[in-house]
N, C-alpha and C positions, 0 to 999 in steps of 0.2 A: 978312584981307579976301578973299582969293582963295578960301580955303575956304568962306566964307559964300556967296560967288557960286555955287560949285559946288554947294552944298547946296540953295540956292534953285532952282537951274536943275533939279537932279534932282526936287525936290518939285514943281515945276510940271510937269515931264514925267509924273510919276506921277498927278497930278491930271488932266491932260488925257487920258491914256489911260483912267483910271478912269471918265471921261466917256463913253466908248464903251460900256463895259460897263453904265454907269447908264442911258444912253438905250436900250439893248437891253433892259434889265430894265423900263423903263417902257413900252416899245412892247409887250413880251411880256405884261405885266400886263394892258394895254388889250385884246390880242387874247384873253387867257384869261378875261376878264370876260364875253366872249361865248360861251365854250365850253359846250356843253351839259352835260358831265360835271363841270366846275367848278361850274355852277350846281346840278346834281342833288345833288351831295355837299356843297353849301354851303361850299365852300372859299374861303378869302381868296385872290384872284387875285394880290395883290402879294407875299404870303408865298410862294405857289407860283412866282412869277416870279423872286424873290430866290433861292430854292432852286435853280432850273433854271439861272440865271445863274451861281451859284457853281460849280455842277457844271460848266458849259460852260467856265468860266474854267480849270478844272483840265485840260481837254483842250487848251488852246492851247499849242503847242510853243514857248512863250516866256514871259518874266515880265511882270508889269504894268509898263508903262512903255516897253516896247519898241515899235517900228513893226509887228512881227508881231502883237502882241497887239491893237493897235488895228485893224489890218487884218482880223484873223480876226473880231472883233466886228462889223466893218462887213459881213463875209460872212454872219455869223449873222443880222444883221437883214434881209439879203435873203431869208432863208427864211420870214420872217414874211408873212402874207397881204396883199397889196397891196389898196389901194382899188380900182384898175382891173386887172382880170384880164388885160388885154392887155399888162401890164407883166411878166408870169410868164416868157415866153421870154428877155427882156432880163435879168431877174434870174438866171435859171439861168446864163446866159452870164457874167454878171459874178461869180456865185459860183464857177464853175469857174475863172475867171481868178485869183480870190484864193486859193482852196485848191489850185491847181495843175493840176487835172484833174477830169473828170467823176467818176471814181472817188472822189477825195478829197472832193469837194463832197457826193456821196451819202453817203459815210462820216460826214462831219460832221453831215449833216441826220439820219442815223439816230441819231447820238449825242444830239442834242437830244431826239429823241422817247424814247430810252432814259432820259435824265435825267428827262424829264417824268413817265415811268411810275414811276421811282424816287421822284421828289418828292411825287407825289400821296398815297401812303400815309404818308409822313413828315409832311405838312402835316396830314393828316387826323387822325393819332394826336395830333400836337401840339395841334390845335384841341380834340380830345376831352378831353385831359388838362386843357387850360385851363378847359373847360366844366365838368368834374367839380370842379376846384378852386374855381370860383366858384359852384356850385350848393349850395343848402342844403336840408336836410330834404325837404320836401314840393314843391320848386320844378319837379320834372319833371311 
């Protein structure tokens, strides 16, 4: 019985921390759906956000389910464009607290940009392969 309780506790913890990543992914997809490059290249913002989120998760110096993992994804959410621009200085300060310093927060932000630039061609290629797979003879 004790083992079952431990397993359930671990499972709930993993789901809860996966929630932070999932929320980040949803917010990122919403932001990307307004991005001009995403619109110009007709990229699926959800697929792009999933790719970026997965790449970002690989940068977190902890495993999914740990408080550090959850905290870092809260920090990554702070990098997203706020509705009210006056919130930007507050968000910068919060991200610096989460990542430990201004330098580390800037490094994390640059990693997100780098992952986005990595994922754009990946998603584009995936969509092109999918389009070719489902096109027939004179469909073009």
